[in-house]
C-alpha positions in Angstrom: 0.1 -0.1 0.1 1.1 3.3 -0.5 0.2 6.5 0.7 -2.5 8.8 -1.6 -3.3 11.9 -0.9 -6.9 12.4 -0.4 -8.4 15.6 -0.8 -9.8 15.1 -4.5 -11.5 11.7 -3.2 -12.9 13.6 -0.1 -14.8 16.3 -2.3 -15.8 13.4 -4.1 -17.7 11.9 -1.4 -19.0 15.5 -0.8 -17.1 15.7 2.5 -17.8 19.7 3.8 -17.0 21.6 6.9 -19.0 24.8 8.5 -16.4 27.5 8.5 -16.8 31.0 8.8 -14.7 33.4 6.6 -11.4 34.0 8.3 -11.5 30.5 10.1 -8.1 28.8 10.1 -8.0 25.1 10.2 -4.7 23.5 11.4 -5.0 20.1 11.9 -7.1 17.3 10.4 -8.1 14.0 11.4 -10.1 11.6 8.7 -11.5 8.4 9.5 -12.0 6.1 6.2 -14.5 3.3 5.9 -12.9 1.1 3.0 -13.9 -1.7 0.9 -10.9 -4.0 0.1 -11.2 -5.7 -3.6 -11.7 -9.1 -1.7 -14.9 -7.5 0.0 -13.3 -6.9 3.5 -14.5 -3.5 5.0 -11.9 -1.5 7.2 -11.2 1.7 8.6 -8.2 3.6 7.9 -7.2 7.2 9.6 -5.1 9.8 7.9 -3.9 12.9 9.5 -2.4 16.0 8.4 1.4 15.7 8.5 1.9 18.3 11.4 -0.5 16.5 13.9 0.8 15.2 17.5 -0.8 12.0 18.9 -2.3 13.9 21.9 -3.9 16.3 19.7 -5.1 13.7 17.8 -6.5 11.6 20.8 -8.2 14.7 21.8 -10.3 15.5 18.7 -11.3 12.0 18.9 -12.2 12.2 22.2 -14.2 15.5 21.5 -15.7 13.9 18.3 -17.7 10.9 20.2 -18.9 13.2 22.7 -20.2 15.9 20.0 -21.7 12.8 17.9 -23.2 11.1 21.2 -25.0 14.6 22.1 -22.9 15.1 25.4 -20.7 18.3 24.2 -21.8 21.5 25.1 -20.1 24.6 23.8 -20.6 27.3 26.9 -20.0 30.0 24.5 -23.7 29.2 22.9 -25.3 28.8 26.2 -27.5 31.1 27.5 -27.3 32.8 30.7 
């Protein structure tokens, strides 16, 4: 297996992000579901070049909380 750029693949899959003008994306952690030629299904992770392990772990932990509905953005709460 050889490393491949996946930007065009993500575009083809319709991957989008809710970004505001002026937002600066600094890291990416991508999880891909892949069906191999033999029909086996697997997961593959891809990360941006500068992403360190602790930030990657934090990003994964945060997205699990978001997906499970337990994440609350304090800035969005009404007092």
